[in-house]
C-alpha positions in Angstrom: 13.1 -8.2 -9.8 14.2 -7.6 -6.2 13.3 -4.9 -3.9 11.7 -5.0 -0.5 8.3 -6.2 0.5 6.2 -5.7 3.7 3.1 -7.3 4.5 0.5 -7.4 7.4 -3.2 -8.0 8.3 -5.6 -5.6 9.9 -8.8 -6.0 11.9 -10.9 -2.7 12.3 -12.7 -1.8 15.5 -15.4 0.6 14.1 -18.3 -0.9 12.3 -19.0 2.5 10.6 -15.7 2.8 9.0 -15.7 -1.0 7.7 -19.3 -1.2 6.4 -19.1 -1.4 2.5 -21.6 0.0 0.0 -23.7 -3.4 0.2 -24.2 -2.7 4.0 -22.0 -5.6 4.9 -19.3 -5.2 7.5 -15.7 -6.2 6.5 -13.3 -5.6 9.2 -10.4 -7.8 8.4 -8.0 -7.7 5.4 -4.4 -7.6 4.2 -1.9 -4.8 3.6 1.1 -5.4 1.2 3.7 -2.8 0.1 6.7 -3.1 -2.3 9.7 -0.9 -3.1 12.2 -1.2 -5.8 15.9 -1.4 -5.2 17.4 2.0 -5.5 17.8 3.1 -9.0 21.0 5.1 -9.2 20.7 8.5 -11.0 23.7 10.3 -9.9 22.6 13.7 -11.1 23.1 16.8 -9.0 20.0 17.0 -6.7 18.8 13.6 -7.7 20.8 10.8 -6.3 18.3 7.8 -6.7 14.7 6.9 -7.5 12.6 4.1 -5.9 9.4 2.8 -7.6 6.8 1.9 -4.8 3.4 0.3 -4.6 1.0 -0.8 -2.1 -2.5 -2.4 -1.8 -4.9 -2.8 1.1 -7.7 -5.3 0.6 -11.1 -5.3 1.9 -14.3 -4.0 0.3 -14.6 -1.2 2.8 -13.7 2.7 3.1 -10.0 1.8 3.7 -9.4 -0.7 0.8 -7.4 0.6 -2.2 -4.0 0.7 -3.6 -1.5 3.0 -5.4 1.9 3.3 -7.0 4.5 5.9 -7.4 8.1 7.0 -7.3 10.2 8.3 -4.4 12.8 10.7 -5.6 
């Protein structure tokens, strides 16, 4: 599969931002991102495409994920 991966952890400082819908404070979580190797297209105005994805854990306001393409 290949590509590039990055990862890290976070710990929040504000109780308000890290209080979830259950009223529980969840300040610590992980962040992981992935990018595919360059997909060479070679068209005029479009040299390459990268498929990208990321996720941030934590049942709080900043938890979530996504994917897309960088062109």
